N, C-alpha and C positions, 0 to 999 in steps of 0.2 A: 439228140443223143445225150447232151449235157444234162438235161432235166431228168432223164432216167438214171444217170449216174448219181445225181443229187438224191433222188428218191431211194436208190439202193443203199447209198451210204447212210442216209437218215434212218431207213428201216434197220440196218445192221446195228448202228449205234444204239438206237432206242431198244431194240430187241435184247441186245447183250446187257444194256444197263438195267433193264427190268427183270432179268433173270435173278431170282432169289431176292428181289426187292420186297419191301414190306407191303407194297401194293399187291404184288403177285401172291404173297402169303395170305393177305386178307381175302383176295378173290378165291383162293383155294379153300379157306375156312368157310366162306359164305356158300360156296358150291357144295361143300361137304354136308352142310346142315340144311340145304335147300331141297325142296321137293321138285324144284324146276331149275336145275343147274344151267339149262340153256338160257333162261332169263337172266341168271347171274352173268353169263357170258355177254349177252346183249347189253346189259347195264354197264359192265366193265368196258366194253368196246365204246359205247356212247360216251362214257366219262373220259376215256383216253382221247377220243376224237375231239370232244369239246375242249379239254385242257390243251391239246395240241393246236387247235384252232386259235385259241386266245394267245398262245405262245407265239404262233406265227404272226398274228396281227401285231402283237407287242414288238417282236423283233423287227418286223418290217417298218413299223412306226419309228422305232428308235434309230434304225439305219438311215431313215430319211432325215433325221435331225442331228445325228452324231456320227462323225467320221468312223469307218470301220476299225481303224487302228485303236481309237479311244474306246470304242465299244468292246473290242476284245480285251483291252486292259481292264476295263470296268468289270466285265463279266468274269474274267479270270480272278480278279481281286475278290469279288463277292463269293465266287466258288471256294477260294481258299479260306476266306473268313468263315464261311459256313462250315467247311471241313474242320477248321481249327476249333470252332465252338463245339462241334459235335465230339471231337476227340477229347477236348478238355472236360466236357460234361461226362464222358465215359469213364474218366479216371478220378472222378470225385468220390 
């Protein structure tokens, strides 16, 4: 049951994070100009699966070598640094 809970939480977080994301907007633009929008869908799905696969491999590998507490601190710090860089770039 725990694995289904993890899957549902992951789906919810990724789905909500991607709504209105630049990736979604790009897929919409590609589908709008494509004569085969279903192939744009398959390409987007394949890209998301591949990037998620590599993220899971990286996360699993990091977790095997770095204690979870430190991993959360590092990823939180990187996330805040990227956010701050994007905000500062937006106001230039």
